[in-house]
C-alpha positions, 0 to 999 in steps of 0.5 A: 500499500502507498501513502501520498503525502500533499505537498504544497509548493509556494513560489514567492516572486522576489523583485529586489529592483525596478527598472531605473535601478538597473538603468542607474547602475549602467549609466554610472558604470559606462560613464565612470569607465568611459572617463577612466579609460580617458574615452569620449562619448564621440570616441565611443561612439566611433568605436562601437558604431553607435551614435554620441547621442545614444552614448548620451542617452544612457549616460544621461538620467532623464533620457532614453532608457532603451538599452540592447544587450547588443549595444552594450556588448559593444560598448564592453568590447570596444571599453575592453571590458567585461559585459558584466562591469556594467552591472556591478554595483558595488558604489551604491 
């Protein structure tokens, strides 16, 4: 005879941060790293085939918040950093 015990599994959605938090992390890291490497927005735009305005929009808190993974990958490659560096939030 088998005894089956019911098991209730609860799945909890955990949202630690909102979108604005992640945009802010990327924005701050991009600007800090770019300046440390003495790369201007114009230079980074040319290195990535992205416009200077797009780079400016990413770095500016009040601008467009649509950043693609592809663009972040190109930026990371141009700055010679792992893409994960753009997501580090050690400074918060």
